[in-house]
A tleap script that builds the chain and sets N, CA, C and O, in Angstrom:
source leaprc.protein.ff14SB
mol = sequence {
  NMET PRO ARG ASN ARG PHE SER HIE LEU GLY
  ALA SER VAL ALA LEU ALA VAL LEU ALA LEU
  ALA GLY SER PRO SER LEU LEU HIE SER GLN
  ALA LYS GLY LYS ALA GLY GLN GLU GLY GLN
  ASP LEU PHE GLN LYS ARG CYS SER GLY CYS
  HIE ALA LEU ASP ALA ASP HIE GLU GLY PRO
  ARG LEU ARG GLY VAL VAL GLY ARG ALA ALA
  GLY THR VAL LYS THR PHE GLU TYR SER ASP
  GLY LEU LYS ASN ALA LYS PHE SER TRP ASP
  GLU ALA SER LEU ASP LYS TRP LEU THR ASN
  THR GLU SER VAL VAL PRO ASP ASN ASP MET
  SER PHE GLN VAL SER LYS PRO GLU GLU ARG
  ALA ALA ILE ILE SER TYR LEU LYS SER LEU
  SER THR CPRO
}
set mol.1.N position { 0.928 -1.337 -0.059 }
set mol.1.CA position { 0.160 -0.158 -0.062 }
set mol.1.C position { 0.900 1.354 -0.141 }
set mol.1.O position { 1.688 1.590 0.776 }
set mol.2.N position { 0.727 2.301 -1.072 }
set mol.2.CA position { 1.522 3.412 -0.852 }
set mol.2.C position { 1.263 4.592 0.232 }
set mol.2.O position { 0.235 5.231 0.453 }
set mol.3.N position { 2.424 4.655 0.774 }
set mol.3.CA position { 2.335 5.674 2.204 }
set mol.3.C position { 2.071 6.968 1.463 }
set mol.3.O position { 2.473 7.127 0.311 }
set mol.4.N position { 1.410 7.870 2.110 }
set mol.4.CA position { 1.158 9.338 1.622 }
set mol.4.C position { 2.253 9.836 2.563 }
set mol.4.O position { 2.398 9.410 3.709 }
set mol.5.N position { 2.948 10.692 2.037 }
set mol.5.CA position { 4.113 11.517 2.543 }
set mol.5.C position { 3.753 12.206 4.030 }
set mol.5.O position { 4.681 12.517 4.776 }
set mol.6.N position { 2.548 12.397 4.371 }
set mol.6.CA position { 1.823 13.336 5.456 }
set mol.6.C position { 1.118 12.174 6.466 }
set mol.6.O position { 0.290 12.377 7.354 }
set mol.7.N position { 1.716 10.895 6.039 }
set mol.7.CA position { 0.863 10.097 6.984 }
set mol.7.C position { 1.844 9.995 8.302 }
set mol.7.O position { 1.316 9.726 9.381 }
set mol.8.N position { 2.833 10.141 8.252 }
set mol.8.CA position { 3.920 9.874 9.140 }
set mol.8.C position { 4.174 11.412 10.096 }
set mol.8.O position { 4.839 11.532 11.125 }
set mol.9.N position { 3.398 12.478 9.349 }
set mol.9.CA position { 3.333 13.722 9.957 }
set mol.9.C position { 1.861 13.448 10.984 }
set mol.9.O position { 1.872 13.681 12.193 }
set mol.10.N position { 1.022 13.083 10.470 }
set mol.10.CA position { -0.121 12.677 10.967 }
set mol.10.C position { -0.082 11.810 12.408 }
set mol.10.O position { -0.656 12.132 13.448 }
set mol.11.N position { 0.496 10.985 12.250 }
set mol.11.CA position { 0.610 10.097 13.355 }
set mol.11.C position { 1.569 11.066 14.406 }
set mol.11.O position { 1.343 10.952 15.611 }
set mol.12.N position { 2.357 11.768 14.072 }
set mol.12.CA position { 3.492 12.307 15.012 }
set mol.12.C position { 2.175 13.546 15.616 }
set mol.12.O position { 2.120 13.842 16.809 }
set mol.13.N position { 1.565 13.926 14.962 }
set mol.13.CA position { 0.580 15.196 15.787 }
set mol.13.C position { -0.440 14.449 16.582 }
set mol.13.O position { -0.793 14.960 17.645 }
set mol.14.N position { -1.020 13.184 16.176 }
set mol.14.CA position { -1.757 12.577 16.995 }
set mol.14.C position { -1.314 12.109 18.121 }
set mol.14.O position { -2.076 11.902 19.066 }
set mol.15.N position { 0.099 11.859 18.175 }
set mol.15.CA position { 0.621 11.076 19.494 }
set mol.15.C position { 1.002 12.265 20.371 }
set mol.15.O position { 1.230 12.144 21.574 }
set mol.16.N position { 1.075 13.728 19.530 }
set mol.16.CA position { 1.393 14.924 20.745 }
set mol.16.C position { -0.013 15.218 21.047 }
set mol.16.O position { -0.187 15.509 22.230 }
set mol.17.N position { -0.977 15.223 20.375 }
set mol.17.CA position { -2.363 15.568 20.970 }
set mol.17.C position { -2.633 14.631 22.143 }
set mol.17.O position { -3.025 15.100 23.212 }
set mol.18.N position { -2.386 12.995 21.939 }
set mol.18.CA position { -2.791 12.450 22.750 }
set mol.18.C position { -1.854 12.553 24.336 }
set mol.18.O position { -2.360 12.468 25.455 }
set mol.19.N position { -0.761 12.703 24.102 }
set mol.19.CA position { 0.365 13.260 25.128 }
set mol.19.C position { -0.292 14.491 25.706 }
set mol.19.O position { -0.753 14.410 26.845 }
set mol.20.N position { -0.348 15.212 25.277 }
set mol.20.CA position { -0.687 16.760 25.778 }
set mol.20.C position { -2.247 16.419 26.533 }
set mol.20.O position { -2.318 16.757 27.715 }
set mol.21.N position { -3.260 15.890 26.030 }
set mol.21.CA position { -4.560 15.727 26.523 }
set mol.21.C position { -4.273 14.745 27.532 }
set mol.21.O position { -5.236 14.703 28.297 }
set mol.22.N position { -3.544 14.089 27.809 }
set mol.22.CA position { -3.405 13.143 29.000 }
set mol.22.C position { -2.022 13.510 29.859 }
set mol.22.O position { -1.392 12.710 30.550 }
set mol.23.N position { -1.672 15.069 29.622 }
set mol.23.CA position { -0.681 15.311 30.712 }
set mol.23.C position { -1.241 15.581 31.917 }
set mol.23.O position { -2.324 16.167 31.918 }
set mol.24.N position { -0.657 15.233 33.094 }
set mol.24.CA position { -1.192 15.577 34.376 }
set mol.24.C position { -1.137 16.958 34.797 }
set mol.24.O position { -2.097 17.537 35.306 }
set mol.25.N position { 0.112 17.540 34.558 }
set mol.25.CA position { -0.198 18.914 34.675 }
set mol.25.C position { -1.115 19.695 34.137 }
set mol.25.O position { -1.625 20.504 34.912 }
set mol.26.N position { -1.569 19.698 32.766 }
set mol.26.CA position { -2.364 20.322 32.327 }
set mol.26.C position { -3.736 19.891 32.629 }
set mol.26.O position { -4.552 20.802 32.763 }
set mol.27.N position { -4.175 18.616 32.771 }
set mol.27.CA position { -5.238 17.968 33.542 }
set mol.27.C position { -5.328 18.883 34.954 }
set mol.27.O position { -6.381 19.435 35.272 }
set mol.28.N position { -4.529 18.945 35.483 }
set mol.28.CA position { -4.608 19.675 37.096 }
set mol.28.C position { -4.930 20.894 37.009 }
set mol.28.O position { -5.810 21.464 37.654 }
set mol.29.N position { -4.073 21.438 36.027 }
set mol.29.CA position { -4.685 23.124 35.880 }
set mol.29.C position { -5.860 23.491 35.545 }
set mol.29.O position { -6.485 24.457 35.983 }
set mol.30.N position { -6.363 22.296 34.320 }
set mol.30.CA position { -7.677 22.591 33.846 }
set mol.30.C position { -8.727 22.289 34.901 }
set mol.30.O position { -9.735 22.995 34.917 }
set mol.31.N position { -8.582 21.267 35.822 }
set mol.31.CA position { -9.419 20.997 37.088 }
set mol.31.C position { -9.217 22.139 38.037 }
set mol.31.O position { -10.171 22.729 38.544 }
set mol.32.N position { -7.966 22.443 38.272 }
set mol.32.CA position { -7.975 23.723 39.216 }
set mol.32.C position { -8.766 24.794 38.822 }
set mol.32.O position { -9.611 25.335 39.534 }
set mol.33.N position { -8.447 25.131 37.538 }
set mol.33.CA position { -9.302 26.478 36.996 }
set mol.33.C position { -10.536 26.250 37.093 }
set mol.33.O position { -11.193 27.185 37.552 }
set mol.34.N position { -11.309 24.945 36.705 }
set mol.34.CA position { -12.729 24.808 36.712 }
set mol.34.C position { -13.138 24.909 38.364 }
set mol.34.O position { -14.093 25.638 38.635 }
set mol.35.N position { -12.497 24.253 39.394 }
set mol.35.CA position { -12.669 24.467 40.867 }
set mol.35.C position { -12.647 25.725 41.283 }
set mol.35.O position { -13.458 26.096 42.131 }
set mol.36.N position { -11.695 26.595 40.740 }
set mol.36.CA position { -11.553 28.027 41.280 }
set mol.36.C position { -12.755 28.913 40.430 }
set mol.36.O position { -13.160 30.026 40.764 }
set mol.37.N position { -13.166 28.204 39.366 }
set mol.37.CA position { -14.223 29.357 39.081 }
set mol.37.C position { -15.654 28.853 39.672 }
set mol.37.O position { -16.598 29.630 39.531 }
set mol.38.N position { -15.840 27.851 40.196 }
set mol.38.CA position { -16.747 27.164 40.760 }
set mol.38.C position { -16.871 27.871 42.397 }
set mol.38.O position { -17.876 28.312 42.954 }
set mol.39.N position { -15.682 27.799 42.819 }
set mol.39.CA position { -15.731 28.455 44.148 }
set mol.39.C position { -16.264 29.972 43.934 }
set mol.39.O position { -17.320 30.349 44.442 }
set mol.40.N position { -15.356 30.898 43.053 }
set mol.40.CA position { -15.660 31.780 42.852 }
set mol.40.C position { -17.216 32.271 42.701 }
set mol.40.O position { -17.811 33.076 43.416 }
set mol.41.N position { -17.726 31.512 41.499 }
set mol.41.CA position { -19.267 31.578 41.345 }
set mol.41.C position { -19.991 31.702 42.418 }
set mol.41.O position { -20.654 32.721 42.611 }
set mol.42.N position { -19.960 30.334 43.560 }
set mol.42.CA position { -20.404 30.073 44.526 }
set mol.42.C position { -20.330 31.333 45.800 }
set mol.42.O position { -21.260 31.706 46.515 }
set mol.43.N position { -18.731 31.876 45.795 }
set mol.43.CA position { -18.898 32.958 46.924 }
set mol.43.C position { -19.625 34.165 46.059 }
set mol.43.O position { -20.027 35.071 46.789 }
set mol.44.N position { -19.895 34.374 44.532 }
set mol.44.CA position { -20.503 35.457 44.388 }
set mol.44.C position { -22.111 35.129 44.866 }
set mol.44.O position { -22.782 35.891 45.561 }
set mol.45.N position { -22.522 33.950 44.383 }
set mol.45.CA position { -23.931 33.699 44.935 }
set mol.45.C position { -24.489 33.601 46.375 }
set mol.45.O position { -25.583 34.005 46.769 }
set mol.46.N position { -23.246 32.811 47.275 }
set mol.46.CA position { -23.867 32.627 48.295 }
set mol.46.C position { -23.284 33.349 49.847 }
set mol.46.O position { -23.766 33.227 50.973 }
set mol.47.N position { -22.002 34.167 49.362 }
set mol.47.CA position { -21.222 35.132 50.213 }
set mol.47.C position { -21.535 36.692 49.963 }
set mol.47.O position { -21.720 37.471 50.898 }
set mol.48.N position { -21.574 37.067 48.614 }
set mol.48.CA position { -21.251 38.200 48.352 }
set mol.48.C position { -22.515 39.208 49.144 }
set mol.48.O position { -22.137 40.291 49.591 }
set mol.49.N position { -23.851 38.861 49.285 }
set mol.49.CA position { -24.718 39.631 49.825 }
set mol.49.C position { -24.225 40.498 51.067 }
set mol.49.O position { -24.559 41.680 51.155 }
set mol.50.N position { -23.415 39.878 52.035 }
set mol.50.CA position { -22.820 40.150 53.148 }
set mol.50.C position { -21.207 40.702 53.164 }
set mol.50.O position { -20.728 41.615 53.837 }
set mol.51.N position { -20.618 39.899 52.276 }
set mol.51.CA position { -19.004 40.005 52.166 }
set mol.51.C position { -18.535 40.422 51.011 }
set mol.51.O position { -19.220 40.180 50.017 }
set mol.52.N position { -17.477 41.022 50.881 }
set mol.52.CA position { -16.523 41.402 49.437 }
set mol.52.C position { -15.110 41.208 50.006 }
set mol.52.O position { -14.750 41.278 51.181 }
set mol.53.N position { -14.460 40.973 49.002 }
set mol.53.CA position { -12.932 40.302 48.994 }
set mol.53.C position { -12.206 41.638 49.618 }
set mol.53.O position { -11.503 41.355 50.588 }
set mol.54.N position { -12.220 42.756 49.342 }
set mol.54.CA position { -11.667 43.890 49.617 }
set mol.54.C position { -12.242 45.034 50.593 }
set mol.54.O position { -11.417 45.797 51.094 }
set mol.55.N position { -13.440 45.179 50.858 }
set mol.55.CA position { -14.066 45.862 51.575 }
set mol.55.C position { -15.097 45.253 52.605 }
set mol.55.O position { -15.791 44.289 52.281 }
set mol.56.N position { -15.187 45.878 53.940 }
set mol.56.CA position { -15.795 45.666 54.876 }
set mol.56.C position { -17.667 45.963 54.321 }
set mol.56.O position { -18.089 46.965 53.742 }
set mol.57.N position { -18.281 45.015 54.646 }
set mol.57.CA position { -19.974 45.351 54.329 }
set mol.57.C position { -20.729 45.015 55.735 }
set mol.57.O position { -20.513 45.637 56.776 }
set mol.58.N position { -21.498 44.114 55.625 }
set mol.58.CA position { -22.078 43.703 56.738 }
set mol.58.C position { -21.272 42.361 57.222 }
set mol.58.O position { -21.713 41.801 58.225 }
set mol.59.N position { -20.271 41.881 56.662 }
set mol.59.CA position { -19.437 41.048 57.069 }
set mol.59.C position { -18.216 41.642 56.551 }
set mol.59.O position { -18.169 42.537 55.707 }
set mol.60.N position { -16.961 40.918 57.276 }
set mol.60.CA position { -15.560 41.698 56.978 }
set mol.60.C position { -15.175 41.441 55.554 }
set mol.60.O position { -15.903 40.763 54.829 }
set mol.61.N position { -14.212 41.890 55.193 }
set mol.61.CA position { -13.459 41.565 54.069 }
set mol.61.C position { -13.051 40.247 54.116 }
set mol.61.O position { -12.622 39.786 55.174 }
set mol.62.N position { -13.137 39.475 52.964 }
set mol.62.CA position { -12.668 38.247 53.200 }
set mol.62.C position { -11.171 37.740 52.195 }
set mol.62.O position { -10.755 36.582 52.198 }
set mol.63.N position { -10.698 38.578 51.601 }
set mol.63.CA position { -9.360 38.343 50.983 }
set mol.63.C position { -8.381 38.177 52.105 }
set mol.63.O position { -8.303 38.955 53.056 }
set mol.64.N position { -7.591 37.041 51.923 }
set mol.64.CA position { -6.547 37.046 53.159 }
set mol.64.C position { -6.985 36.256 54.241 }
set mol.64.O position { -6.147 35.852 55.046 }
set mol.65.N position { -8.510 35.901 54.414 }
set mol.65.CA position { -8.884 35.031 55.631 }
set mol.65.C position { -8.024 33.889 55.933 }
set mol.65.O position { -7.459 34.070 57.012 }
set mol.66.N position { -7.755 32.919 55.450 }
set mol.66.CA position { -7.478 31.763 55.240 }
set mol.66.C position { -5.908 32.306 56.026 }
set mol.66.O position { -5.251 33.097 55.348 }
set mol.67.N position { -5.439 31.979 57.137 }
set mol.67.CA position { -4.160 32.112 57.777 }
set mol.67.C position { -4.471 33.504 58.907 }
set mol.67.O position { -3.644 33.810 59.765 }
set mol.68.N position { -5.535 34.105 58.761 }
set mol.68.CA position { -5.642 35.419 59.476 }
set mol.68.C position { -6.492 34.831 60.967 }
set mol.68.O position { -7.306 33.913 61.073 }
set mol.69.N position { -5.996 35.656 61.896 }
set mol.69.CA position { -6.749 35.302 63.306 }
set mol.69.C position { -7.931 35.685 63.348 }
set mol.69.O position { -8.214 36.800 62.911 }
set mol.70.N position { -8.829 34.910 63.845 }
set mol.70.CA position { -10.344 35.294 63.959 }
set mol.70.C position { -10.555 36.656 64.638 }
set mol.70.O position { -9.851 37.033 65.574 }
set mol.71.N position { -11.608 37.407 64.092 }
set mol.71.CA position { -12.020 38.745 64.902 }
set mol.71.C position { -10.836 39.854 64.718 }
set mol.71.O position { -10.957 40.811 65.483 }
set mol.72.N position { -9.850 39.891 63.945 }
set mol.72.CA position { -8.951 40.832 63.561 }
set mol.72.C position { -8.706 41.657 62.522 }
set mol.72.O position { -7.659 42.302 62.470 }
set mol.73.N position { -9.682 41.730 61.542 }
set mol.73.CA position { -9.910 42.996 60.616 }
set mol.73.C position { -10.210 44.235 61.523 }
set mol.73.O position { -11.272 44.505 62.085 }
set mol.74.N position { -9.117 44.876 61.534 }
set mol.74.CA position { -9.321 46.363 62.535 }
set mol.74.C position { -10.345 47.121 61.949 }
set mol.74.O position { -10.773 47.819 62.868 }
set mol.75.N position { -11.056 47.402 60.795 }
set mol.75.CA position { -11.942 48.299 60.409 }
set mol.75.C position { -13.346 47.604 60.585 }
set mol.75.O position { -14.341 48.165 60.127 }
set mol.76.N position { -13.442 46.493 61.186 }
set mol.76.CA position { -14.886 45.630 61.325 }
set mol.76.C position { -15.206 45.438 62.501 }
set mol.76.O position { -14.412 44.855 63.238 }
set mol.77.N position { -16.374 45.850 62.951 }
set mol.77.CA position { -16.978 45.561 64.183 }
set mol.77.C position { -17.236 44.271 64.447 }
set mol.77.O position { -18.164 43.812 63.781 }
set mol.78.N position { -16.616 43.388 65.351 }
set mol.78.CA position { -16.961 41.839 65.666 }
set mol.78.C position { -17.924 41.873 66.500 }
set mol.78.O position { -18.225 42.939 67.038 }
set mol.79.N position { -18.625 40.653 66.782 }
set mol.79.CA position { -19.283 40.300 68.049 }
set mol.79.C position { -18.154 39.976 69.041 }
set mol.79.O position { -17.059 39.443 68.860 }
set mol.80.N position { -18.753 40.460 70.152 }
set mol.80.CA position { -17.749 39.880 71.577 }
set mol.80.C position { -16.981 38.355 71.295 }
set mol.80.O position { -15.787 38.162 71.524 }
set mol.81.N position { -17.762 37.504 70.844 }
set mol.81.CA position { -17.529 36.064 70.712 }
set mol.81.C position { -15.872 36.120 69.872 }
set mol.81.O position { -14.775 35.689 70.229 }
set mol.82.N position { -16.299 36.819 68.695 }
set mol.82.CA position { -15.184 36.690 67.567 }
set mol.82.C position { -14.107 37.663 68.147 }
set mol.82.O position { -12.920 37.337 68.161 }
set mol.83.N position { -14.530 38.823 68.610 }
set mol.83.CA position { -13.354 39.684 68.979 }
set mol.83.C position { -12.268 38.802 70.049 }
set mol.83.O position { -11.049 38.887 69.897 }
set mol.84.N position { -12.829 38.041 71.027 }
set mol.84.CA position { -11.995 37.091 71.949 }
set mol.84.C position { -11.821 35.831 71.482 }
set mol.84.O position { -11.403 34.965 72.250 }
set mol.85.N position { -12.112 35.543 70.167 }
set mol.85.CA position { -11.730 34.098 69.430 }
set mol.85.C position { -10.157 34.175 69.667 }
set mol.85.O position { -9.488 35.208 69.642 }
set mol.86.N position { -9.660 32.778 69.920 }
set mol.86.CA position { -8.147 32.568 69.804 }
set mol.86.C position { -7.917 31.491 69.120 }
set mol.86.O position { -7.505 30.425 69.578 }
set mol.87.N position { -8.246 31.799 67.717 }
set mol.87.CA position { -7.883 30.697 66.697 }
set mol.87.C position { -7.715 31.387 65.452 }
set mol.87.O position { -8.172 32.525 65.352 }
set mol.88.N position { -7.111 30.841 64.474 }
set mol.88.CA position { -6.735 31.525 62.884 }
set mol.88.C position { -7.408 30.418 62.241 }
set mol.88.O position { -7.406 29.210 62.481 }
set mol.89.N position { -8.095 31.259 61.200 }
set mol.89.CA position { -8.893 30.601 60.082 }
set mol.89.C position { -8.151 29.825 59.010 }
set mol.89.O position { -7.411 30.323 58.161 }
set mol.90.N position { -8.477 28.398 59.177 }
set mol.90.CA position { -7.675 27.329 58.129 }
set mol.90.C position { -8.896 26.776 57.610 }
set mol.90.O position { -9.993 27.235 57.927 }
set mol.91.N position { -8.723 25.657 56.703 }
set mol.91.CA position { -9.622 24.924 56.066 }
set mol.91.C position { -10.548 24.158 56.959 }
set mol.91.O position { -11.706 23.925 56.613 }
set mol.92.N position { -10.124 23.820 57.936 }
set mol.92.CA position { -11.122 22.973 58.806 }
set mol.92.C position { -12.075 24.100 59.619 }
set mol.92.O position { -13.292 23.970 59.748 }
set mol.93.N position { -11.364 25.124 60.093 }
set mol.93.CA position { -12.423 25.893 61.032 }
set mol.93.C position { -13.271 26.655 60.087 }
set mol.93.O position { -14.353 27.013 60.554 }
set mol.94.N position { -12.993 27.012 58.746 }
set mol.94.CA position { -13.906 27.708 58.061 }
set mol.94.C position { -14.861 26.433 57.586 }
set mol.94.O position { -16.071 26.615 57.715 }
set mol.95.N position { -14.489 25.361 57.133 }
set mol.95.CA position { -15.755 24.363 56.961 }
set mol.95.C position { -16.680 24.104 58.018 }
set mol.95.O position { -17.854 23.804 57.805 }
set mol.96.N position { -16.079 24.234 59.369 }
set mol.96.CA position { -16.884 24.289 60.448 }
set mol.96.C position { -17.851 25.331 60.718 }
set mol.96.O position { -19.047 25.130 60.928 }
set mol.97.N position { -17.199 26.594 60.702 }
set mol.97.CA position { -18.075 27.776 60.455 }
set mol.97.C position { -19.340 27.889 59.455 }
set mol.97.O position { -20.478 28.270 59.728 }
set mol.98.N position { -18.861 27.487 58.322 }
set mol.98.CA position { -19.767 27.377 57.113 }
set mol.98.C position { -20.790 26.437 57.341 }
set mol.98.O position { -21.801 26.498 56.642 }
set mol.99.N position { -20.682 25.593 58.196 }
set mol.99.CA position { -21.375 24.399 58.419 }
set mol.99.C position { -22.520 24.910 59.589 }
set mol.99.O position { -23.727 24.749 59.405 }
set mol.100.N position { -22.017 25.484 60.689 }
set mol.100.CA position { -22.628 25.809 61.879 }
set mol.100.C position { -21.825 26.885 62.527 }
set mol.100.O position { -20.899 26.519 63.250 }
set mol.101.N position { -22.053 28.204 62.366 }
set mol.101.CA position { -21.189 29.049 63.099 }
set mol.101.C position { -21.310 29.044 64.510 }
set mol.101.O position { -20.349 29.272 65.245 }
set mol.102.N position { -22.434 28.798 64.911 }
set mol.102.CA position { -22.624 28.507 66.592 }
set mol.102.C position { -21.579 27.546 67.270 }
set mol.102.O position { -20.935 27.598 68.318 }
set mol.103.N position { -21.672 26.710 66.305 }
set mol.103.CA position { -20.512 25.475 67.125 }
set mol.103.C position { -19.122 26.080 66.960 }
set mol.103.O position { -18.295 25.334 67.485 }
set mol.104.N position { -18.647 27.011 66.495 }
set mol.104.CA position { -17.381 27.579 66.129 }
set mol.104.C position { -17.408 28.741 67.551 }
set mol.104.O position { -16.778 28.595 68.598 }
set mol.105.N position { -18.244 29.774 67.226 }
set mol.105.CA position { -18.232 30.868 68.097 }
set mol.105.C position { -19.739 31.189 68.514 }
set mol.105.O position { -20.586 31.717 67.794 }
set mol.106.N position { -19.879 30.794 69.714 }
set mol.106.CA position { -21.221 30.944 70.242 }
set mol.106.C position { -21.907 32.488 70.371 }
set mol.106.O position { -21.171 33.389 70.773 }
set mol.107.N position { -22.883 32.701 70.137 }
set mol.107.CA position { -23.508 34.338 69.901 }
set mol.107.C position { -22.490 35.119 68.838 }
set mol.107.O position { -21.932 36.166 69.167 }
set mol.108.N position { -22.358 34.682 67.905 }
set mol.108.CA position { -21.799 35.646 66.822 }
set mol.108.C position { -22.958 36.230 66.104 }
set mol.108.O position { -24.158 36.054 66.314 }
set mol.109.N position { -22.474 36.820 65.385 }
set mol.109.CA position { -23.767 37.922 64.853 }
set mol.109.C position { -23.792 37.188 63.189 }
set mol.109.O position { -24.506 37.783 62.382 }
set mol.110.N position { -23.211 36.221 62.798 }
set mol.110.CA position { -23.341 35.643 61.383 }
set mol.110.C position { -24.519 34.332 61.461 }
set mol.110.O position { -24.057 33.246 61.813 }
set mol.111.N position { -25.838 34.390 61.182 }
set mol.111.CA position { -26.703 33.418 60.911 }
set mol.111.C position { -26.719 32.736 59.460 }
set mol.111.O position { -27.535 32.979 58.570 }
set mol.112.N position { -26.036 32.160 59.426 }
set mol.112.CA position { -25.834 31.620 57.626 }
set mol.112.C position { -24.894 30.089 57.757 }
set mol.112.O position { -23.908 29.879 58.463 }
set mol.113.N position { -25.520 29.257 56.914 }
set mol.113.CA position { -24.771 27.908 56.820 }
set mol.113.C position { -24.698 27.584 55.221 }
set mol.113.O position { -25.596 27.967 54.471 }
set mol.114.N position { -23.789 26.996 54.844 }
set mol.114.CA position { -23.578 26.151 53.549 }
set mol.114.C position { -23.783 24.938 53.984 }
set mol.114.O position { -22.945 24.393 54.703 }
set mol.115.N position { -24.845 24.370 53.643 }
set mol.115.CA position { -25.174 22.739 54.066 }
set mol.115.C position { -24.263 21.656 53.339 }
set mol.115.O position { -23.834 20.593 53.789 }
set mol.116.N position { -24.078 22.281 51.983 }
set mol.116.CA position { -23.809 20.964 51.008 }
set mol.116.C position { -21.888 21.181 51.018 }
set mol.116.O position { -21.223 22.144 50.637 }
set mol.117.N position { -21.445 19.854 51.618 }
set mol.117.CA position { -19.972 20.011 52.003 }
set mol.117.C position { -19.030 20.475 50.598 }
set mol.117.O position { -18.006 21.154 50.673 }
set mol.118.N position { -19.644 19.932 49.285 }
set mol.118.CA position { -18.878 20.324 48.070 }
set mol.118.C position { -18.942 21.649 47.893 }
set mol.118.O position { -17.952 22.234 47.452 }
set mol.119.N position { -20.024 22.293 48.182 }
set mol.119.CA position { -20.186 23.666 48.094 }
set mol.119.C position { -19.282 24.755 49.215 }
set mol.119.O position { -18.898 25.890 48.934 }
set mol.120.N position { -19.111 24.118 50.377 }
set mol.120.CA position { -18.161 24.498 51.385 }
set mol.120.C position { -16.826 24.330 50.794 }
set mol.120.O position { -16.020 25.260 50.803 }
set mol.121.N position { -16.578 23.274 50.321 }
set mol.121.CA position { -14.767 22.915 49.924 }
set mol.121.C position { -14.692 23.997 48.687 }
set mol.121.O position { -13.653 24.652 48.601 }
set mol.122.N position { -15.601 24.191 47.849 }
set mol.122.CA position { -15.166 25.231 46.588 }
set mol.122.C position { -15.117 26.679 47.181 }
set mol.122.O position { -14.222 27.432 46.798 }
set mol.123.N position { -15.767 26.978 47.827 }
set mol.123.CA position { -15.753 28.284 48.365 }
set mol.123.C position { -14.537 28.505 49.491 }
set mol.123.O position { -14.006 29.615 49.521 }
set mol.124.N position { -14.120 27.543 50.350 }
set mol.124.CA position { -13.095 27.736 51.138 }
set mol.124.C position { -11.754 27.583 50.192 }
set mol.124.O position { -10.751 28.275 50.368 }
set mol.125.N position { -11.873 26.597 49.182 }
set mol.125.CA position { -10.289 26.656 48.287 }
set mol.125.C position { -10.599 27.854 47.556 }
set mol.125.O position { -9.456 28.204 47.261 }
set mol.126.N position { -11.364 28.730 47.058 }
set mol.126.CA position { -11.614 30.078 46.486 }
set mol.126.C position { -10.567 31.005 47.140 }
set mol.126.O position { -9.522 31.538 46.766 }
set mol.127.N position { -11.484 30.959 48.576 }
set mol.127.CA position { -10.723 32.105 49.595 }
set mol.127.C position { -9.393 31.697 49.890 }
set mol.127.O position { -8.611 32.640 50.010 }
set mol.128.N position { -8.803 30.290 50.078 }
set mol.128.CA position { -7.530 30.149 50.085 }
set mol.128.C position { -6.802 30.636 48.889 }
set mol.128.O position { -5.789 31.284 49.149 }
set mol.129.N position { -7.039 30.499 47.864 }
set mol.129.CA position { -6.408 30.907 46.399 }
set mol.129.C position { -6.076 32.399 46.924 }
set mol.129.O position { -4.947 32.855 46.745 }
set mol.130.N position { -7.002 33.092 47.524 }
set mol.130.CA position { -6.658 34.557 47.393 }
set mol.130.C position { -6.206 35.001 48.785 }
set mol.130.O position { -6.512 36.102 49.241 }
set mol.131.N position { -5.410 34.032 49.493 }
set mol.131.CA position { -4.724 34.239 50.697 }
set mol.131.C position { -3.149 33.988 50.782 }
set mol.131.O position { -2.632 32.921 50.450 }
set mol.132.N position { -2.559 34.916 51.186 }
set mol.132.CA position { -0.923 34.374 51.044 }
set mol.132.C position { -0.383 33.485 52.109 }
set mol.132.O position { -0.484 33.698 53.317 }
set mol.133.N position { 0.252 32.380 51.497 }
set mol.133.CA position { 0.593 31.318 52.270 }
set mol.133.C position { 1.633 31.864 53.511 }
set mol.133.O position { 2.074 31.069 54.341 }
savepdb mol mol.pdb
quit
């Protein structure tokens, strides 16, 4: 059977496309991008009524919340419970907070919860991406 001079080139391109499509770093980057967008969308939908990233509203600004000591944004007036809290926000404390704020700090001023674990995880991941390590 006669060979087309482009058949070898076509096979090389096909292999390159397959290798790129299966690249763990590319797949990770795509998944991270999708997860980040989902978290951002959920933040906008679920949190932005009271919070912004860079300004205080009904709730304190949330950029940099992961790693920040609870109740310490100087421009925000916290409940006494949060002013006296002795912990820093991390993924576990944010998950617990978004599940049931009262279980973390009784008598706080936030009466809100995110009942779906996957939504909490996406929001927390988004907030973590906006925090300095």
